[in-house]
N, C-alpha and C positions, 0 to 999 in steps of 0.2 A: 504494500500500500504506500503510495506516495504521500508527501506532506500536504499536497493541495486537495486531496480527497477528504470529504467530511467523514468523521467516524460514525459507523452505523449504530453503535451502542450508546452514544452520547445523547442524553435527553435534551429536549428543547428547553432553553432557558425560559422561566416564567416571567411574565410581565410584572412590573412593579408599579407602585403608586406614581412615580415620576412619569412613567409612560402613559398612564391613564390621565394624569393632569395635563401633559402636553397635548394629548389627543383631544381632550375636552376643550382646551383653550383654542386649538386650531379649528375644531368644528364650530366653536362659538364665534370665532372671527369670520369664518366662511358664512355662517348663518347671518351675522350682522351685516356683512357686505351684500349678501343676497337680499336681505330685507331692504337695504338702501336702494338696490337696483330695482326691486319690485315696486317700491314706492315711486321711484322716478318714472318707471314704465306706466304706472297707473295715471300719474299726473300728465305725462306726455300724451297718452292716448285720450285722456279726458279733454285736454286742450286742443287736440288735433283730431277731431272725429273725421272718419272717411266720408267723402262726398263724391259719389259716383252716380252717373245717370242710369247705368244698367243695374237692375236689381240683383243679378247674379254676381256682378263685381262687388256690390255692396255686401252681399251675403258672405262672399269669400273674405273680404277685408275684415268684417266683424268676427268671423270664425277664426281667422289668423290672429287677430288681436286677443281674443279670448284664450286661445291656445297659448300664446306667448306669456300672457299675464298669469295664467294657471300654472305653467311650468316654472315661472320665476318664484311664485309662492310655494310650489311643491319643493323646490330646492331649498327655500328658506326654512320651511318647517321640518324637512327631512334632516338637514344638518343641525337644526336646533334640537331635535329629539336625540340625535346621536350625541350632541354635546351634553344633554341632560343625562343620558344613560352613562356616559363616561364619567361625568361628575359624581353620580351616585356610586359607580364602581370604584372611583378614587376614594370616596369617603368610606366605603365598605372595606377597602384594602387597608385603610389606616387603622381600623378597629378590629381586624382579625389577626390571629397569630400566624407566624410564618409556616409552622408545621401543620396547621389545621387544614382539614379538607374544606374547600370553599363551597362545596355543594351541600 
């Protein structure tokens, strides 16, 4: 076996509180940025409504606007729930013993 190959019998290192905290802060930052983008999209689309003479073009524009705003808020709340879960996991890891079974 060469020194570049990983050992087959070495267990994976467990994640610690610092890893959970950094993940929670990163997800929280992404959620906050996505919320700002979502708000700006809502304001922009409210200030610039589509004006087309064709009803089909009007329908497509409104559908696309709804889809974009919905995806922006989906990203906001998805990353927000990830941040919440990692924060709770961070707090739980602070109050459990190292040798204890987490389940």
